[in-house]
C-alpha positions as CSV (number, residue, x, y, z in Angstrom):
1,M,-19.0,-148.5,-24.5
2,N,-15.6,-147.1,-23.1
3,L,-15.4,-143.4,-22.9
4,Q,-13.2,-143.2,-26.3
5,G,-16.1,-144.8,-28.1
6,K,-18.7,-142.0,-26.7
7,Y,-16.5,-139.3,-27.9
8,S,-16.4,-140.6,-31.1
9,E,-19.9,-141.0,-31.2
10,K,-20.5,-137.5,-29.9
11,L,-18.2,-136.0,-32.7
12,H,-19.7,-138.2,-35.2
13,N,-23.5,-136.9,-33.7
14,I,-22.6,-133.1,-34.1
15,P,-25.6,-131.5,-36.1
16,A,-25.3,-128.8,-38.4
17,P,-25.1,-125.0,-37.0
18,G,-28.7,-123.7,-37.1
19,N,-30.2,-127.1,-36.0
20,G,-28.7,-127.6,-32.3
21,C,-24.9,-127.6,-33.0
22,H,-23.8,-125.5,-30.4
23,P,-25.2,-127.5,-27.2
24,S,-23.8,-130.6,-28.4
25,L,-20.1,-129.4,-28.3
26,L,-20.1,-129.3,-24.8
27,G,-20.7,-133.1,-24.9
28,A,-18.3,-133.9,-27.1
29,A,-15.8,-131.7,-25.3
30,N,-17.2,-133.5,-22.0
31,C,-16.5,-136.9,-23.2
32,G,-12.9,-135.9,-24.8
33,I,-11.8,-134.4,-21.5
34,M,-13.1,-137.3,-19.6
35,A,-11.2,-139.8,-22.2
36,G,-7.8,-138.0,-21.1
37,I,-7.5,-136.6,-24.8
38,P,-5.3,-133.0,-25.0
39,P,-7.8,-129.7,-25.3
40,E,-5.8,-129.0,-28.8
41,E,-6.6,-132.5,-30.2
42,I,-10.2,-132.0,-29.0
43,F,-10.3,-128.6,-30.8
44,S,-9.2,-130.2,-33.8
45,D,-11.5,-133.1,-33.8
46,I,-14.6,-130.9,-33.2
47,R,-13.8,-128.4,-36.1
48,A,-13.3,-131.0,-38.1
49,S,-16.4,-133.2,-37.2
50,I,-19.0,-129.7,-37.4
51,P,-21.3,-130.2,-41.0
52,Y,-22.2,-127.1,-42.7
53,G,-24.8,-125.6,-41.6
54,K,-26.5,-121.8,-41.4
55,R,-24.0,-120.1,-39.6
56,K,-20.1,-120.6,-39.1
57,I,-19.2,-122.0,-35.6
58,S,-16.3,-119.9,-34.5
59,D,-12.9,-121.0,-32.4
60,N,-14.0,-119.1,-29.6
61,E,-17.5,-121.3,-29.1
62,I,-15.3,-124.5,-29.5
63,N,-13.0,-123.3,-27.0
64,D,-15.7,-122.4,-24.4
65,A,-17.0,-125.9,-24.4
66,I,-13.6,-127.1,-23.9
67,D,-13.0,-124.8,-21.1
68,R,-16.2,-125.6,-19.6
69,A,-15.7,-129.4,-19.9
70,I,-12.1,-128.9,-18.1
71,K,-13.7,-127.1,-15.2
72,D,-16.4,-129.4,-14.6
73,N,-14.1,-132.7,-15.0
74,V,-10.6,-131.7,-14.5
75,P,-9.6,-130.5,-10.6
76,L,-7.5,-127.7,-11.0
77,S,-4.6,-127.1,-8.6
78,V,-3.8,-123.7,-6.9
79,G,-2.7,-121.3,-9.9
80,Q,-2.9,-124.1,-12.7
81,K,-4.2,-122.8,-16.1
82,Y,-4.9,-124.2,-19.5
83,K,-4.0,-122.3,-22.4
84,R,-6.7,-121.8,-25.0
85,Y,-6.3,-123.5,-28.6
86,I,-6.5,-121.5,-31.6
87,K,-6.4,-123.0,-34.6
88,P,-4.2,-121.2,-37.1
89,K,-5.9,-120.6,-40.2
90,P,-4.5,-122.6,-43.1
91,K,-2.5,-120.3,-45.8
92,P,-4.7,-120.6,-48.7
93,M,-3.4,-122.5,-51.4
94,I,-4.8,-120.3,-54.1
95,K,-4.3,-116.8,-53.5
96,D,-6.4,-115.5,-56.6
97,G,-9.1,-118.0,-57.6
98,A,-10.2,-116.0,-60.8
99,A,-6.4,-115.7,-62.1
100,T,-5.4,-119.0,-61.7
101,L,-8.6,-120.4,-62.7
102,R,-7.7,-118.4,-66.5
103,R,-4.6,-119.9,-66.2
104,I,-5.7,-123.3,-65.9
105,I,-8.1,-122.5,-68.6
106,E,-5.8,-121.4,-71.0
107,Q,-3.3,-124.4,-70.6
108,S,-5.7,-126.2,-72.9
109,N,-6.3,-126.2,-76.6
110,I,-9.3,-128.4,-76.3
111,H,-12.8,-126.9,-77.0
112,E,-14.8,-129.8,-78.3
113,E,-16.4,-132.5,-76.6
114,V,-15.3,-134.7,-79.0
115,D,-11.9,-134.2,-78.6
116,L,-12.7,-134.8,-75.1
117,W,-14.4,-138.0,-75.9
118,E,-10.7,-139.3,-77.7
119,M,-8.9,-138.5,-74.5
120,S,-11.1,-141.0,-72.7
121,P,-8.7,-143.9,-71.6
122,I,-11.7,-146.4,-71.6
123,R,-12.8,-146.0,-75.2
124,I,-16.3,-145.2,-75.1
125,D,-17.9,-146.6,-78.3
126,W,-21.4,-148.0,-77.4
127,P,-24.6,-146.1,-77.1
128,P,-25.5,-143.6,-74.4
129,E,-28.2,-145.8,-73.2
130,N,-25.9,-148.2,-71.9
131,D,-23.6,-145.9,-69.9
132,T,-25.5,-146.9,-66.7
133,V,-24.6,-150.4,-66.7
134,L,-21.0,-150.0,-68.1
135,F,-20.4,-146.8,-65.3
136,L,-21.5,-148.7,-62.6
137,S,-19.3,-152.1,-63.6
138,V,-16.0,-149.7,-63.9
139,M,-16.8,-147.2,-60.9
140,F,-17.6,-149.7,-58.0
141,E,-17.1,-153.2,-56.6
142,P,-20.0,-155.5,-56.9
143,L,-21.5,-155.6,-53.1
144,D,-21.2,-151.7,-52.8
145,F,-24.3,-150.6,-51.6
146,L,-25.3,-147.6,-53.8
147,F,-28.3,-145.1,-53.8
148,I,-29.6,-144.5,-57.0
149,G,-33.1,-142.5,-57.2
150,E,-34.7,-139.1,-56.8
151,H,-33.1,-135.9,-55.2
152,L,-35.2,-135.9,-52.1
153,E,-36.7,-139.1,-51.7
154,P,-35.6,-140.9,-48.4
155,G,-33.1,-144.1,-49.0
156,I,-35.0,-147.5,-48.7
157,I,-32.9,-150.6,-48.7
158,G,-34.1,-153.0,-51.4
159,R,-35.7,-150.0,-53.4
160,N,-33.5,-147.2,-54.2
161,I,-30.2,-148.5,-52.0
162,R,-29.1,-151.7,-53.7
163,T,-25.6,-153.5,-54.5
164,A,-24.0,-152.6,-57.7
165,K,-25.0,-156.0,-58.7
166,D,-28.0,-155.9,-58.0
167,W,-28.5,-152.3,-59.8
168,I,-26.7,-153.9,-62.8
169,D,-29.0,-157.0,-62.9
170,Y,-32.2,-154.5,-62.6
171,F,-31.0,-152.2,-65.7
172,Q,-29.9,-155.3,-67.7
173,T,-33.5,-156.7,-67.4
174,G,-34.9,-153.6,-68.3
175,G,-35.0,-151.7,-65.4
176,K,-36.1,-148.1,-65.3
177,T,-33.3,-145.6,-64.7
178,A,-33.6,-143.0,-62.0
179,P,-31.2,-139.1,-62.5
180,F,-28.9,-139.3,-59.5
181,I,-26.7,-141.6,-57.6
182,I,-24.8,-140.7,-54.5
183,V,-21.1,-140.7,-55.7
184,N,-19.9,-143.0,-52.8
185,P,-20.7,-146.5,-51.5
186,L,-23.0,-146.6,-48.5
187,T,-23.3,-149.0,-45.2
188,G,-26.7,-150.1,-45.6
189,V,-27.2,-149.3,-42.4
190,A,-29.4,-146.3,-40.5
191,A,-27.5,-143.3,-39.0
192,P,-28.8,-139.8,-37.1
193,K,-29.5,-137.5,-39.7
194,K,-27.1,-134.3,-39.3
195,T,-30.0,-132.2,-38.0
196,G,-30.6,-135.0,-35.1
197,D,-33.8,-135.6,-36.3
198,G,-34.5,-139.2,-37.1
199,E,-32.4,-141.3,-39.1
200,S,-31.3,-141.9,-42.7
201,F,-29.9,-144.5,-44.9
202,R,-28.4,-141.9,-47.3
203,G,-26.5,-139.6,-45.7
204,D,-23.0,-138.4,-44.5
205,G,-23.0,-140.6,-41.7
206,N,-24.1,-143.6,-43.8
207,I,-20.7,-143.6,-45.9
208,K,-18.8,-146.9,-46.1
209,S,-15.9,-146.3,-48.2
210,F,-14.9,-142.4,-48.9
211,R,-13.7,-143.1,-52.6
212,Y,-14.9,-140.4,-54.8
213,C,-15.9,-136.2,-54.6
214,L,-17.5,-134.6,-56.9
215,V,-16.3,-131.5,-58.7
216,E,-18.7,-128.9,-60.2
217,F,-18.9,-125.6,-62.0
218,D,-21.9,-123.4,-62.3
219,N,-20.1,-120.2,-63.4
220,L,-18.4,-121.8,-66.5
221,T,-19.3,-122.3,-70.0
222,R,-19.2,-125.8,-71.5
223,E,-16.4,-125.0,-73.6
224,E,-14.4,-123.6,-70.6
225,Q,-15.6,-126.6,-68.7
226,I,-13.6,-128.8,-71.4
227,R,-10.8,-126.7,-71.3
228,F,-10.6,-127.1,-67.5
229,W,-10.6,-130.6,-67.8
230,T,-8.2,-131.3,-70.5
231,S,-5.7,-128.5,-69.0
232,K,-2.3,-130.2,-68.3
233,E,-2.3,-129.2,-64.4
234,V,-5.6,-131.0,-63.9
235,R,-5.4,-134.3,-65.8
236,E,-2.5,-134.6,-63.0
237,L,-5.4,-135.6,-60.8
238,P,-6.7,-138.7,-60.2
239,I,-9.9,-138.3,-62.3
240,A,-12.4,-141.1,-62.7
241,A,-15.2,-139.9,-64.5
242,L,-16.6,-137.2,-66.5
243,V,-19.9,-137.0,-66.7
244,D,-22.3,-134.8,-68.9
245,S,-25.1,-133.8,-66.6
246,G,-27.7,-133.4,-69.3
247,G,-27.7,-129.9,-69.1
248,K,-25.1,-127.6,-68.9
249,S,-22.5,-129.3,-66.3
250,I,-19.6,-131.5,-66.4
251,H,-19.9,-133.5,-63.2
252,G,-15.8,-134.6,-62.7
253,W,-15.5,-137.6,-60.1
254,I,-11.8,-137.6,-58.3
255,R,-10.7,-140.7,-56.8
256,T,-9.6,-140.3,-53.4
257,S,-7.0,-141.9,-51.0
258,N,-6.3,-142.8,-47.4
259,I,-9.6,-141.2,-46.1
260,N,-11.2,-143.7,-43.9
261,S,-14.0,-141.8,-42.1
262,L,-15.7,-138.7,-41.9
263,N,-13.5,-136.9,-39.8
264,D,-10.6,-137.4,-42.2
265,W,-13.1,-136.2,-45.2
266,Q,-14.0,-133.0,-43.4
267,R,-10.2,-132.3,-42.4
268,E,-8.4,-133.3,-45.5
269,I,-11.0,-133.6,-48.6
270,R,-13.5,-130.6,-47.4
271,G,-11.0,-128.3,-45.3
272,K,-7.9,-128.7,-47.3
273,L,-9.2,-129.8,-51.2
274,Y,-12.5,-127.8,-51.2
275,E,-12.0,-124.8,-49.0
276,Q,-8.1,-124.3,-49.9
277,G,-8.3,-125.2,-53.3
278,L,-11.4,-125.9,-55.3
279,I,-14.0,-123.4,-54.0
280,P,-11.5,-120.3,-54.6
281,L,-11.5,-121.5,-58.4
282,G,-15.5,-121.3,-58.0
283,V,-16.0,-125.1,-57.8
284,D,-19.6,-125.3,-56.5
285,S,-19.1,-125.6,-52.6
286,A,-22.1,-128.0,-52.0
287,C,-20.3,-130.6,-53.7
288,S,-18.1,-131.0,-50.9
289,N,-19.7,-133.7,-48.5
290,P,-19.1,-137.2,-49.2
291,S,-23.1,-138.3,-49.6
292,R,-23.3,-135.6,-52.7
293,L,-25.8,-136.6,-55.6
294,S,-24.4,-136.7,-59.3
295,R,-26.2,-137.4,-62.6
296,L,-26.5,-141.1,-63.1
297,P,-25.1,-141.8,-67.0
298,G,-27.4,-143.3,-69.0
299,H,-30.7,-141.5,-67.9
300,L,-32.7,-139.4,-70.1
301,R,-33.3,-136.1,-68.9
302,D,-35.1,-133.5,-70.7
303,N,-34.5,-135.4,-74.1
304,N,-31.0,-135.2,-73.5
305,Y,-28.9,-138.4,-71.7
306,Q,-26.9,-137.7,-69.0
307,R,-23.7,-139.5,-70.7
308,I,-20.1,-140.5,-69.7
309,L,-17.5,-138.1,-71.4
310,W,-14.5,-140.0,-70.3
311,L,-13.7,-143.1,-67.9
312,N,-11.1,-144.4,-66.5
313,K,-10.3,-147.8,-64.7
314,T,-10.4,-147.1,-61.1
315,R,-8.4,-149.1,-58.4
316,K,-8.9,-150.1,-55.2
317,G,-7.3,-147.9,-52.5
318,K,-6.9,-148.5,-48.8
319,N,-9.7,-146.6,-47.7
320,D,-12.1,-149.1,-49.6
321,D,-13.5,-152.1,-47.2
C-alpha cells in the first residue's frame, strides 16, 4: 500500500474520542506529511474523519499532532517555520433555531395525518402489513445489502444482512419482520469498529452507498411534526419517505447526492446539514451518522404498525455504486 493509501486508512480508522482517538491523530498526521499532503489539508481531513464520541477534539490537539509529524518527518532549514492551521468556524446557517422552527411550522396549515397521506407522490393504497416489501422495492436496488434486525444485535451476513431482493423474497413468503433498518446499503464486508475493538458488518465504515440521511424530532408534538414536513420550505428538500415510528415520531428519509465517502458525509452531511442546519432546529443529533437505524415500515410495534406516511420514487445518484 502506498503512502496515500496508508493515509486514507489511518483517517478511516480514527476511533471515537474517549476510545483512543488522541494517539491515532499522530499516526494520520505522520502518513499525511510523508505523503506530501499540505498541513492545512491534513487538518481538514482529520477533523472530518473524527467520529462523535465522549468529548470534543479541539483544533489545538489536531494541530499539535501535525506539528509533531512535521518535526519528526521534515528537515527544517534555519529559521523555517510552519504556520499552524486554524480552521475558521463556519457561519451558522440558522442563528435562532427555535424561532426558525416556529416559522417553518407556521407555514403549513396541514394538521392531520390523512392530509399528509393524500400528499404522498406514490399513493399508499395498501394495508400497513404490506409496507415492508413495497418500501424496500421503492427505496433500494435489488442487490443492495441491507441490515434489518434488532437495535443492538451484530450484523451477520445471510441472517440480518441480505440483499434487498432476498429480503423481499423472505417477507413475501411469510418471513417475520424486525423493528429496525439501517438507512443506507452496506458493503457486506467487515470493517474496523470506531472503537478499534474488533470488526463490524453494520457500522459507518461498512456503508457502500451514502444515499439517505435520517431526520427525527424528539421534542415536537405529532401535529407539529406533520406541519414541519408539509411546510413549503421543507417540501423543497429531496424527501424520499416519511415513516411512522409506531410511537410518537415521524422519521424523515432525505435523499443525499454526491456523497462518495465517509469523509464526504462527515464534512457535508454531518458538519453542514446537521450541525449548521438541522440540529439548531431541534433535530435529534444522534441521527447524523450514515449507519443510523430507522424504524422499518410494516413491523408491528406494541400493537401499532410502523408504517409509510409519505413515499416518493427515488432515483439513483452519482453516489450510488
